GUBAZA-664996 format. One line per field, with one value per residue (C-alpha): z, y, x. Coordinates in nm, 2 decimals, padded with zeros to 4 digits. Layout:
REM residues N
zz [Z; ...]
yy [Y; ...]
xx [X; ...]
END
This chain:
REM residues 758
zz [01.42; 01.04; 00.95; 00.80; 01.12; 01.35; 01.20; 01.19; 01.57; 01.61; 01.44; 01.60; 01.93; 01.84; 01.74; 02.04; 02.26; 02.04; 02.11; 02.47; 02.52; 02.37; 02.63; 02.92; 03.17; 03.23; 03.55; 03.35; 03.13; 03.40; 03.50; 03.85; 03.76; 03.49; 03.60; 03.86; 03.69; 03.83; 04.03; 04.20; 03.82; 03.60; 03.60; 03.42; 03.65; 03.96; 04.11; 04.30; 04.28; 04.49; 04.59; 04.70; 04.60; 04.41; 04.60; 04.90; 05.25; 05.27; 05.00; 05.02; 04.85; 04.85; 04.97; 04.86; 04.92; 05.30; 05.55; 05.47; 05.13; 04.90; 04.65; 04.83; 04.52; 04.22; 03.96; 03.91; 04.30; 04.41; 04.78; 04.92; 05.31; 05.39; 05.24; 05.36; 05.44; 05.23; 05.19; 04.97; 04.70; 04.52; 04.58; 04.66; 04.90; 05.06; 05.30; 05.66; 05.83; 05.76; 05.89; 05.77; 05.79; 05.66; 05.68; 05.77; 05.85; 06.07; 06.36; 06.51; 06.31; 06.25; 06.08; 05.74; 05.61; 05.83; 05.73; 05.38; 05.09; 04.69; 04.46; 04.12; 03.87; 03.71; 04.05; 04.09; 04.03; 04.04; 03.99; 04.12; 04.38; 04.45; 04.54; 04.59; 04.57; 04.64; 04.90; 04.83; 05.12; 05.34; 05.11; 05.21; 04.96; 05.05; 04.92; 05.01; 04.89; 05.06; 05.11; 05.17; 05.51; 05.58; 05.42; 05.42; 05.42; 05.30; 05.40; 05.24; 05.50; 05.43; 05.75; 06.01; 06.37; 06.34; 06.12; 06.23; 06.10; 06.20; 06.22; 06.22; 06.30; 06.19; 06.35; 06.45; 06.75; 06.75; 06.99; 06.96; 07.23; 07.19; 07.30; 07.24; 07.38; 07.11; 06.83; 06.78; 06.76; 06.79; 06.76; 06.61; 06.40; 06.35; 06.08; 05.88; 05.63; 05.71; 05.67; 06.04; 06.40; 06.70; 06.81; 06.47; 06.42; 06.21; 06.49; 06.34; 06.45; 06.35; 06.37; 06.32; 06.24; 06.44; 06.79; 06.86; 06.97; 07.08; 07.09; 07.11; 07.06; 06.93; 07.12; 06.82; 06.75; 07.08; 07.01; 07.35; 07.57; 07.66; 07.52; 07.47; 07.40; 07.32; 07.19; 06.86; 06.65; 06.77; 06.62; 06.71; 06.61; 06.60; 06.63; 06.41; 06.40; 06.04; 05.82; 05.48; 05.25; 05.56; 05.55; 05.81; 05.73; 05.88; 05.88; 05.88; 05.95; 06.05; 06.14; 06.21; 06.50; 06.71; 06.82; 06.83; 06.52; 06.39; 06.53; 06.37; 05.98; 06.04; 05.98; 05.62; 05.58; 05.76; 05.80; 05.41; 05.38; 05.17; 04.80; 04.90; 04.93; 04.66; 04.39; 04.58; 04.49; 04.11; 04.09; 04.22; 03.97; 03.71; 03.78; 03.82; 03.54; 03.26; 03.25; 02.98; 02.73; 02.45; 02.15; 01.83; 01.93; 02.00; 02.33; 02.42; 02.35; 02.56; 02.85; 02.84; 02.83; 03.18; 03.31; 03.27; 03.40; 03.70; 03.78; 03.74; 04.01; 04.30; 04.36; 04.57; 04.88; 05.08; 05.42; 05.63; 05.81; 05.94; 06.31; 06.52; 06.38; 06.08; 06.02; 05.77; 06.02; 05.99; 06.15; 06.02; 05.96; 05.97; 06.34; 06.46; 06.56; 06.47; 06.28; 06.07; 05.73; 05.40; 05.37; 05.07; 05.05; 04.86; 04.53; 04.43; 04.23; 04.00; 03.85; 03.89; 03.78; 03.44; 03.35; 03.65; 03.80; 03.50; 03.42; 03.77; 03.68; 03.32; 03.48; 03.86; 03.99; 04.25; 04.39; 04.32; 04.47; 04.81; 04.69; 04.71; 05.05; 05.18; 05.05; 05.22; 05.56; 05.54; 05.43; 05.80; 06.00; 05.85; 05.71; 05.34; 05.04; 04.99; 04.70; 04.80; 05.02; 05.18; 05.45; 05.57; 05.37; 05.21; 05.09; 04.75; 04.38; 04.29; 04.18; 04.36; 04.13; 04.37; 04.22; 03.87; 04.08; 04.27; 04.02; 03.73; 03.98; 04.03; 03.68; 03.54; 03.81; 04.11; 04.12; 04.09; 04.50; 04.77; 04.91; 05.05; 04.72; 04.89; 05.18; 04.83; 04.68; 04.98; 05.01; 04.67; 04.72; 05.05; 04.87; 04.55; 04.76; 05.02; 05.09; 05.29; 05.59; 05.35; 05.01; 04.84; 05.00; 04.90; 04.65; 04.72; 04.59; 04.63; 04.68; 04.40; 04.16; 04.33; 04.25; 03.93; 03.77; 03.78; 04.06; 04.02; 03.93; 04.13; 04.47; 04.62; 04.50; 04.28; 03.99; 03.94; 03.54; 03.63; 03.96; 03.75; 03.45; 03.68; 03.89; 03.55; 03.47; 03.84; 03.82; 03.48; 03.69; 03.98; 03.71; 03.58; 03.96; 04.01; 03.69; 03.79; 04.13; 04.04; 04.19; 04.17; 03.84; 03.99; 04.12; 03.81; 03.62; 03.84; 03.82; 03.43; 03.42; 03.60; 03.41; 03.14; 03.33; 03.12; 02.87; 03.13; 03.08; 02.67; 02.53; 02.18; 02.13; 02.15; 02.10; 02.43; 02.81; 03.02; 03.41; 03.44; 03.71; 03.98; 03.77; 03.47; 03.27; 03.13; 03.35; 03.21; 03.06; 02.91; 02.78; 02.68; 02.73; 03.09; 03.35; 03.69; 03.75; 03.64; 03.58; 03.73; 03.65; 03.29; 03.05; 02.87; 02.57; 02.77; 02.98; 02.70; 02.63; 02.97; 02.85; 02.87; 02.85; 02.60; 02.31; 02.11; 02.27; 02.31; 01.93; 01.91; 02.11; 01.88; 01.55; 01.42; 01.35; 01.10; 01.36; 01.63; 01.41; 01.35; 01.72; 01.79; 01.54; 01.71; 02.02; 01.82; 01.57; 01.84; 01.95; 02.35; 02.45; 02.82; 03.09; 03.38; 03.61; 03.86; 03.96; 03.96; 03.82; 03.54; 03.77; 03.63; 03.44; 03.23; 03.12; 03.07; 02.77; 02.65; 02.56; 02.44; 02.08; 02.08; 02.09; 02.33; 02.39; 02.80; 02.83; 03.11; 03.32; 03.31; 03.19; 02.82; 02.81; 02.69; 02.37; 02.13; 02.14; 02.03; 01.70; 01.69; 01.78; 01.47; 01.22; 01.21; 01.38; 01.17; 01.37; 01.69; 01.57; 01.47; 01.76; 02.01; 01.79; 01.85; 02.18; 02.32; 02.07; 02.20; 02.57; 02.71; 02.71; 02.97; 03.08; 03.38; 03.21; 03.07; 03.14; 03.00; 03.36; 03.67; 03.64; 03.92; 04.10; 03.80; 03.60; 03.30; 03.27; 03.21; 02.96; 02.80; 02.93; 02.76; 02.44; 02.39; 02.38; 02.13; 02.34; 02.58; 02.86; 02.76; 03.03; 03.25; 03.39; 03.05; 02.94; 02.67; 02.54; 02.20; 01.98; 01.90; 01.75; 01.98; 01.99; 01.94; 01.71; 01.93; 02.30; 02.51; 02.80; 03.07; 03.22; 03.61; 03.54; 03.31; 02.97; 02.74; 02.52; 02.21; 02.00; 01.71; 01.43; 01.21; 01.03; 01.30; 01.28; 01.34; 00.97; 00.97; 01.21; 01.07; 01.12; 00.79; 00.94; 01.24; 01.30; 01.62; 01.66; 01.24; 01.22; 01.08; 01.32; 01.23; 01.56; 01.67; 02.03; 02.24; 02.51; 02.85; 02.82; 02.53; 02.64; 02.92; 02.74; 02.57; 02.19; 01.93; 01.85; 01.48; 01.32; 01.01; 01.01; 00.71; 00.62; 00.51; 00.67; 00.59; 00.58; 00.52; 00.83; 01.16; 00.99; 01.02; 01.30; 01.39; 01.46; 01.73; 02.09; 02.37; 02.43; 02.70; 02.36; 02.17]
yy [06.58; 06.49; 06.14; 05.97; 06.05; 05.93; 05.60; 05.54; 05.59; 05.36; 05.07; 05.12; 05.08; 04.82; 04.67; 04.74; 04.64; 04.30; 04.23; 04.33; 04.05; 03.80; 03.86; 03.85; 03.57; 03.33; 03.45; 03.76; 03.58; 03.42; 03.56; 03.48; 03.69; 03.44; 03.23; 03.47; 03.63; 03.32; 03.27; 02.96; 03.00; 03.02; 02.95; 03.05; 02.86; 02.92; 03.00; 03.32; 03.49; 03.26; 03.49; 03.16; 02.98; 02.65; 02.42; 02.63; 02.53; 02.86; 03.10; 03.46; 03.61; 03.97; 03.92; 04.05; 03.78; 03.78; 03.52; 03.21; 03.26; 03.03; 03.29; 03.44; 03.67; 03.74; 04.03; 04.21; 04.29; 04.67; 04.62; 04.42; 04.34; 04.21; 04.00; 03.65; 03.35; 03.05; 02.71; 02.67; 02.41; 02.52; 02.73; 02.37; 02.24; 02.63; 02.69; 02.61; 02.78; 03.11; 03.46; 03.75; 04.12; 04.46; 04.83; 05.10; 05.46; 05.67; 05.52; 05.18; 04.98; 04.57; 04.43; 04.29; 04.54; 04.88; 04.83; 04.75; 04.96; 05.05; 04.95; 04.88; 04.67; 04.99; 05.02; 04.63; 04.43; 04.07; 03.85; 03.49; 03.59; 03.94; 04.17; 04.47; 04.74; 05.03; 05.12; 05.43; 05.46; 05.45; 05.59; 05.29; 05.06; 04.73; 04.45; 04.11; 03.85; 03.49; 03.14; 02.85; 02.89; 03.28; 03.62; 03.97; 04.27; 04.60; 04.89; 05.22; 05.47; 05.81; 06.06; 05.97; 05.93; 05.70; 05.41; 05.05; 04.71; 04.48; 04.09; 03.89; 03.52; 03.46; 03.29; 02.94; 02.95; 03.15; 03.30; 03.63; 03.81; 04.10; 04.10; 04.51; 04.54; 04.25; 04.43; 04.06; 03.92; 03.56; 03.36; 03.04; 03.00; 02.70; 02.74; 02.49; 02.31; 01.93; 01.72; 01.81; 01.61; 01.80; 01.93; 02.13; 02.41; 02.67; 02.90; 03.23; 03.49; 03.83; 04.04; 04.43; 04.65; 04.96; 05.01; 05.01; 05.34; 05.18; 04.83; 04.71; 04.34; 04.23; 03.96; 03.85; 04.21; 04.40; 04.59; 04.63; 04.72; 04.43; 04.20; 03.87; 03.67; 03.33; 03.34; 03.26; 03.52; 03.73; 03.98; 04.21; 04.61; 04.75; 05.14; 05.31; 05.69; 05.73; 06.00; 06.01; 05.72; 05.57; 05.15; 04.91; 04.59; 04.27; 03.94; 03.66; 03.27; 02.99; 02.62; 02.33; 02.22; 02.50; 02.80; 02.75; 02.60; 02.91; 03.12; 02.86; 02.88; 03.32; 03.19; 03.15; 03.51; 03.52; 03.89; 03.99; 04.29; 04.29; 04.36; 04.04; 03.79; 03.94; 03.91; 03.51; 03.42; 03.56; 03.36; 03.04; 03.07; 03.15; 02.86; 02.62; 02.73; 02.79; 02.43; 02.48; 02.73; 02.80; 03.03; 03.10; 03.15; 03.51; 03.68; 03.58; 03.22; 03.25; 03.42; 03.16; 02.84; 03.03; 03.08; 02.74; 02.61; 02.84; 02.69; 02.31; 02.38; 02.48; 02.17; 01.92; 02.16; 02.10; 02.00; 01.93; 02.17; 02.16; 02.07; 02.22; 01.94; 02.04; 01.74; 01.67; 01.66; 01.72; 01.74; 01.45; 01.59; 01.20; 01.15; 01.47; 01.39; 01.51; 01.26; 01.23; 01.25; 01.44; 01.50; 01.73; 01.78; 01.99; 01.79; 01.58; 01.26; 01.21; 01.52; 01.55; 01.16; 01.25; 01.52; 01.68; 01.41; 01.26; 01.62; 01.58; 01.25; 01.41; 01.74; 01.74; 01.33; 01.39; 01.61; 01.29; 01.08; 01.30; 01.33; 00.94; 00.93; 01.12; 00.87; 00.60; 00.77; 00.87; 00.53; 00.45; 00.73; 00.68; 00.32; 00.41; 00.68; 01.02; 01.05; 01.38; 01.54; 01.89; 01.87; 01.55; 01.30; 01.46; 01.30; 01.43; 01.27; 00.90; 00.64; 00.51; 00.76; 00.70; 00.37; 00.56; 00.80; 00.55; 00.29; 00.58; 00.71; 00.39; 00.28; 00.59; 00.75; 00.51; 00.48; 00.88; 00.87; 00.57; 00.52; 00.24; 00.10; -00.21; -00.01; 00.17; -00.13; -00.22; 00.08; 00.01; -00.32; -00.26; 00.03; -00.16; -00.45; -00.28; 00.05; 00.30; 00.54; 00.75; 00.73; 00.88; 00.66; 00.34; 00.19; 00.26; -00.05; -00.32; -00.56; -00.56; -00.49; -00.77; -01.01; -00.85; -00.68; -00.33; -00.11; -00.14; 00.13; 00.03; -00.04; 00.34; 00.41; 00.71; 00.79; 00.40; 00.39; 00.66; 00.46; 00.13; 00.29; 00.43; 00.12; -00.10; 00.16; 00.18; -00.21; -00.17; 00.05; -00.22; -00.47; -00.27; -00.22; -00.57; -00.66; -00.46; -00.56; -00.94; -01.04; -01.36; -01.44; -01.54; -01.15; -00.96; -01.17; -01.08; -00.75; -00.76; -00.92; -00.66; -00.40; -00.53; -00.43; -00.12; -00.40; -00.49; -00.11; -00.10; -00.08; -00.20; -00.04; 00.32; 00.23; 00.41; 00.31; 00.29; 00.24; -00.18; -00.29; -00.56; -00.82; -00.74; -00.53; -00.20; 00.09; 00.24; 00.51; 00.61; 00.93; 01.03; 01.40; 01.30; 01.50; 01.30; 01.02; 00.71; 00.98; 01.22; 01.59; 01.44; 01.26; 00.93; 01.12; 01.23; 00.91; 00.62; 00.75; 00.69; 00.34; 00.48; 00.15; -00.05; 00.20; -00.09; -00.24; 00.00; 00.07; -00.32; -00.27; 00.05; -00.19; -00.10; 00.22; 00.38; 00.37; 00.50; 00.78; 00.87; 00.91; 01.07; 01.33; 01.32; 01.49; 01.79; 01.80; 01.73; 02.03; 02.12; 01.95; 01.82; 01.70; 01.89; 01.68; 01.44; 01.79; 02.02; 02.29; 02.39; 02.33; 02.56; 02.24; 02.26; 02.63; 02.58; 02.31; 02.48; 02.84; 02.69; 02.64; 02.24; 02.06; 01.79; 01.83; 01.98; 02.08; 02.28; 01.94; 01.64; 01.31; 01.40; 01.59; 01.32; 01.21; 01.47; 01.23; 00.92; 00.97; 00.87; 00.51; 00.48; 00.60; 00.98; 01.16; 01.48; 01.49; 01.49; 01.78; 01.99; 01.97; 02.01; 02.34; 02.40; 02.35; 02.58; 02.87; 02.90; 02.73; 02.95; 03.26; 03.45; 03.72; 03.67; 03.47; 03.24; 02.90; 02.69; 02.54; 02.50; 02.49; 02.23; 02.20; 02.20; 01.95; 02.17; 02.38; 02.10; 01.95; 02.31; 02.23; 01.88; 01.98; 02.27; 02.04; 01.79; 01.49; 01.41; 01.08; 00.96; 00.65; 00.73; 00.40; 00.32; 00.44; 00.62; 00.98; 01.01; 01.29; 01.60; 01.85; 02.15; 02.48; 02.69; 02.63; 02.55; 02.40; 02.31; 02.09; 02.08; 01.73; 01.67; 01.40; 01.64; 01.54; 01.80; 01.71; 01.96; 01.99; 02.14; 02.28; 02.54; 02.72; 02.64; 02.84; 02.83; 02.76; 02.51; 02.29; 01.93; 01.69; 01.64; 01.41; 01.34; 01.31; 01.19; 01.26; 01.28; 00.97; 00.92; 00.85; 00.67; 00.60; 00.84; 00.80; 00.85; 00.68; 00.83; 00.65; 00.78; 01.15; 01.09; 01.06; 01.35; 01.43; 01.63; 01.58; 01.74; 01.80; 01.95; 02.09; 02.21; 02.30; 02.03; 01.72; 01.40; 01.13; 00.87; 00.93; 00.74; 00.55; 00.18; 00.04; -00.06; 00.35; 00.33; 00.38; 00.08; -00.06; -00.38; -00.56; -00.55]
xx [-00.45; -00.37; -00.64; -00.32; -00.08; -00.41; -00.39; -00.07; -00.04; -00.32; -00.16; 00.15; -00.01; -00.22; 00.20; 00.32; 00.05; 00.06; 00.40; 00.39; 00.10; 00.34; 00.64; 00.41; 00.49; 00.21; 00.09; 00.00; -00.26; -00.44; -00.76; -00.88; -01.21; -01.35; -01.63; -01.76; -02.04; -02.23; -02.54; -02.78; -02.99; -02.72; -02.34; -02.07; -01.84; -01.95; -01.61; -01.45; -01.15; -00.91; -00.62; -00.37; -00.02; -00.11; -00.30; -00.28; -00.42; -00.60; -00.75; -00.83; -01.14; -01.32; -01.66; -01.95; -02.24; -02.36; -02.23; -02.27; -02.37; -02.20; -02.19; -01.88; -01.82; -02.01; -01.92; -02.23; -02.20; -02.14; -02.03; -01.76; -01.80; -01.46; -01.18; -01.21; -00.99; -01.21; -01.17; -01.49; -01.45; -01.79; -02.11; -02.32; -02.07; -02.03; -01.77; -01.58; -01.27; -01.39; -01.36; -01.25; -01.10; -01.25; -01.08; -01.36; -01.31; -01.57; -01.82; -01.73; -01.93; -01.91; -02.19; -02.15; -02.40; -02.29; -01.92; -01.92; -01.83; -01.89; -01.64; -01.61; -01.41; -01.19; -01.02; -00.98; -00.67; -00.68; -00.42; -00.35; -00.13; -00.25; -00.55; -00.61; -00.98; -01.02; -01.33; -01.46; -01.69; -01.38; -01.11; -00.89; -00.72; -00.67; -00.42; -00.35; -00.10; -00.09; 00.15; 00.00; -00.15; -00.02; -00.10; -00.03; -00.25; -00.15; -00.46; -00.38; -00.60; -00.65; -00.55; -00.80; -00.86; -01.14; -00.98; -01.00; -01.02; -01.29; -01.18; -01.50; -01.49; -01.84; -02.09; -02.21; -01.94; -01.65; -01.38; -01.17; -00.90; -00.71; -00.35; -00.32; 00.09; 00.17; -00.08; -00.18; -00.59; -00.57; -00.94; -01.07; -01.40; -01.63; -01.84; -01.88; -02.13; -02.06; -01.77; -01.63; -01.60; -01.72; -01.37; -01.35; -01.18; -01.00; -00.78; -00.59; -00.39; -00.30; -00.07; -00.04; 00.27; 00.08; -00.06; -00.40; -00.53; -00.87; -00.97; -01.34; -01.51; -01.86; -02.05; -02.34; -02.48; -02.37; -02.04; -01.87; -01.54; -01.32; -01.05; -01.19; -01.53; -01.62; -02.01; -02.16; -02.07; -01.77; -01.48; -01.28; -01.29; -00.90; -00.85; -00.56; -00.46; -00.32; -00.15; -00.25; -00.14; -00.03; 00.00; -00.11; 00.00; -00.14; -00.01; -00.24; -00.21; -00.43; -00.41; -00.68; -00.46; -00.39; -00.32; 00.03; -00.01; -00.13; 00.17; 00.40; 00.25; 00.27; 00.67; 00.61; 00.62; 00.93; 01.06; 00.93; 00.74; 00.45; 00.59; 00.86; 00.54; 00.36; 00.68; 00.75; 00.39; 00.48; 00.71; 00.59; 00.25; 00.55; 00.74; 00.39; 00.19; 00.53; 00.60; 00.36; 00.41; 00.21; 00.27; 00.08; -00.26; -00.46; -00.46; -00.77; -00.70; -00.35; -00.54; -00.82; -00.58; -00.36; -00.66; -00.78; -00.46; -00.44; -00.78; -00.60; -00.36; -00.60; -00.78; -00.71; -00.60; -00.35; -00.44; -00.16; 00.09; 00.43; 00.53; 00.77; 01.07; 00.97; 00.72; 00.42; 00.08; -00.24; -00.56; -00.83; -01.15; -01.23; -01.18; -01.07; -00.68; -00.40; -00.19; 00.14; 00.16; 00.04; -00.37; -00.60; -00.93; -01.22; -01.25; -01.53; -01.44; -01.75; -01.61; -01.23; -01.17; -01.21; -00.96; -00.84; -00.65; -00.53; -00.37; -00.17; -00.02; 00.06; 00.21; 00.27; 00.31; 00.51; 00.21; -00.04; 00.17; 00.19; -00.22; -00.24; -00.06; -00.33; -00.60; -00.40; -00.47; -00.80; -00.88; -00.70; -00.89; -01.24; -01.26; -01.38; -01.20; -01.39; -01.57; -01.66; -01.42; -01.48; -01.32; -01.44; -01.66; -01.94; -02.29; -02.30; -02.32; -02.27; -02.01; -01.74; -01.44; -01.19; -01.14; -01.00; -00.84; -00.61; -00.54; -00.47; -00.21; -00.03; -00.09; 00.11; 00.32; 00.35; 00.72; 00.75; 00.64; 00.64; 00.31; 00.12; -00.04; -00.19; -00.36; -00.53; -00.60; -00.72; -00.97; -01.08; -01.18; -01.34; -01.57; -01.66; -01.84; -02.01; -02.25; -02.11; -02.21; -02.34; -02.52; -02.20; -01.95; -01.85; -02.10; -02.54; -02.71; -02.37; -02.55; -02.77; -02.48; -02.29; -02.61; -02.78; -02.48; -02.67; -02.88; -03.21; -03.42; -03.72; -03.55; -03.54; -03.18; -03.21; -02.99; -02.95; -02.86; -02.61; -02.42; -02.41; -02.21; -01.96; -01.96; -01.82; -01.61; -01.48; -01.42; -01.24; -01.01; -01.00; -00.90; -00.62; -00.47; -00.51; -00.31; -00.06; 00.00; -00.03; -00.33; -00.47; -00.58; -00.94; -00.97; -00.85; -01.09; -01.39; -01.34; -01.30; -01.66; -01.79; -01.64; -01.87; -02.22; -02.28; -02.41; -02.70; -02.84; -02.82; -03.17; -03.18; -03.53; -03.39; -03.03; -02.94; -02.89; -03.22; -03.23; -03.40; -03.59; -03.49; -03.72; -03.48; -03.74; -03.68; -03.82; -04.11; -04.22; -03.89; -03.80; -03.48; -03.49; -03.55; -03.34; -03.24; -03.42; -03.19; -02.91; -02.71; -02.75; -02.79; -03.01; -02.97; -02.80; -02.56; -02.49; -02.56; -02.14; -02.05; -01.82; -01.49; -01.30; -01.52; -01.62; -01.57; -01.84; -02.08; -02.05; -02.12; -02.41; -02.52; -02.51; -02.18; -01.96; -02.20; -02.51; -02.22; -02.13; -02.51; -02.58; -02.26; -02.41; -02.75; -02.61; -02.53; -02.85; -03.14; -03.31; -03.22; -03.55; -03.58; -03.81; -03.75; -04.00; -03.76; -03.66; -03.95; -03.81; -03.55; -03.16; -02.87; -02.75; -03.07; -03.05; -02.70; -02.74; -03.09; -02.91; -02.58; -02.72; -02.48; -02.84; -02.80; -02.41; -02.44; -02.09; -02.14; -02.14; -01.91; -02.10; -02.08; -01.75; -01.56; -01.82; -01.65; -01.33; -01.54; -01.56; -01.21; -01.29; -01.50; -01.29; -01.39; -01.14; -01.20; -01.49; -01.35; -01.14; -01.42; -01.63; -01.34; -01.24; -01.59; -01.61; -01.31; -01.42; -01.79; -01.82; -01.49; -01.32; -01.13; -01.39; -01.60; -01.89; -01.61; -01.75; -02.07; -02.18; -01.97; -01.58; -01.59; -01.23; -01.04; -01.23; -01.40; -01.07; -00.85; -01.09; -00.98; -00.61; -00.59; -00.81; -00.57; -00.27; -00.45; -00.51; -00.75; -00.80; -01.08; -01.05; -00.79; -00.68; -00.56; -00.19; -00.38; -00.49; -00.70; -00.65; -00.80; -00.64; -00.36; -00.51; -00.19; 00.11; 00.35; 00.33; 00.62; 00.62; 00.86; 00.76; 00.89; 01.13; 01.35; 01.20; 01.04; 00.77; 00.70; 00.37; 00.43; 00.13; 00.25; 00.00; -00.23; -00.54; -00.97; -00.96; -00.67; -00.82; -00.79; -00.55; -00.37; -00.09; 00.12; 00.48; 00.60; 01.04; 01.07; 00.84; 00.52; 00.26; -00.10; -00.26; -00.52; -00.40; -00.06; 00.05; 00.14; 00.45; 00.54; 00.47; 00.70; 00.99; 00.98; 01.00; 00.81; 00.45; 00.40; 00.08; 00.04; -00.28; -00.52; -00.84; -01.05; -01.06; -00.83; -01.10; -00.79; -00.57; -00.66; -00.94; -00.83; -00.91; -00.54; -00.56; -00.82; -00.75; -00.81; -01.13; -01.15; -01.35; -01.03]
END
């Protein structure tokens, strides 16, 4: 072929592929494998491919890890052991309510190592609503497509008289029963990682569309004849005789309530075939992802955006079902009863109060109203609000950030959906003034905090400074809600004053936050690079910015705007040194900061993720614009190692989504978003109230990353923040972008975002 003709064809191919990607639908850009190349020592997301509907009660994932391994799927694995129903929010929390199916050909065998098969990513298709893989050792193609509480499997077998499917109910107490005349298996699994009552079970039903040629059960390590087993580890083998490329379908559903309810949940599939359910799932994802449409970015940027948006629409998961009368009911992981009403779970507020819940309030306020009703039910059923639920109360992380989640929802979206806000307010006050049954429930050190205004370093309450700083912001959230609800002035003022407690930990000598002993003296010796100890998964350089609600107050403590900006700059210019002596090892969060080449900025963990936006409070918004784009460019891409650390139930993804829109909720319990700069030339948000918000930035590019000026509905806009109320009215927010900073726009004090001290 002549060289010029080859070049012409190559250019034409590139042009067509570019045209193709721009015409795709949002779901086509979402990459469920983003972040799956992770392990215990280093997180690039620590996620698995969640094959699900948005916020679905059940997810499905191919299982490469052994039973009980929190790293259920890792991108560098070679074998698949089964296809698991999972409710795992993160590998650190591990799973509950899990069981799996696995097609096999040959000698009957059921152990994970014996039944596993080699696979390749080259023969794997992964979409939010659909998964397919070729299992080389069995010459079987396995496919899954789910609804909220059910799924259809399609297994394409070779010609064989020795094909079968293993239904594995896992260990720690399980049950299976084969009903051959109905082509059915029922069972339950009890395997969990905590946070459940004694009567916890996930009941399941599996119905096939082909008669069994033979059946066996396994009881722990023994394969035997029989139709029923209730032991530590139960499972079933169901044999089939198939022609070449014959497809065997399995329809699966589960329930936390009963086998009867699991059968009822199976009706979500109706009479639909595999391809219809798959197409329905595609439409559901397109509808939810398509509420935000972007244009004018690179293929990688678009794929990263919709991959992050996909992750932002998974948690907290629905933990409710519909009874025989179509009423919403749930099994309570708090008291073991079946109760009316909504319930959601599998989220840690320490992570998600920052950006994930603000994103739900912006784009999915009715859903968040259901979540708030569920939190009210949680308080009724447990006496507390969860700070980490999976599925019930878990003893993980610090803070009392349910206060932010509840207050923000009502302040921004309270009239969208009716729920018992007075009950939730009582729950906040109760949690703010009492230590709970677990260290991570209520407020550890509540008595000290109430008396001294801080949690002391030397009273055997770990991570005391982190707790104090988060309690102060949580008190601000309660103060905001108390005002909104018209509570007595004395009560309102109490929480306003308590929200200023962050001041008690500021050390003038170092200009940073520092743990303080009960006698009022700062703890010593002090190393601002020491991770843990007085702080949580970070050091003083990370936590000193955790004054979300009063940045002006922090600026004053640090000596004014010039000193404050210099301190912010230092985060990026300092070397990534660390002291890991509190942990006795280099935890993965430390390593992720060290290797990122962004100094002390540790984007892979949550405490510092808002810090980039604080330049806006000190008259240098162009530095926010620069570092936001740098972080999006360097810390995210749509590949298997696409995150800078744990994705954490949508939080790290929601940071990207907000930042790509051009603004971020530094203090969620206010009405304001702090401006950065949008990533795309045009973004269209279809708001739930029917209004349309357009974010326009013609000429936007990696070079043109600086805001020159902004107009809001055609009028010059001089603030470096926007209000939630204004955004919900819709309109056009237009950014004029350029290659050099505009050092005049947004630099006056009148342009600064809210601070309590102002």
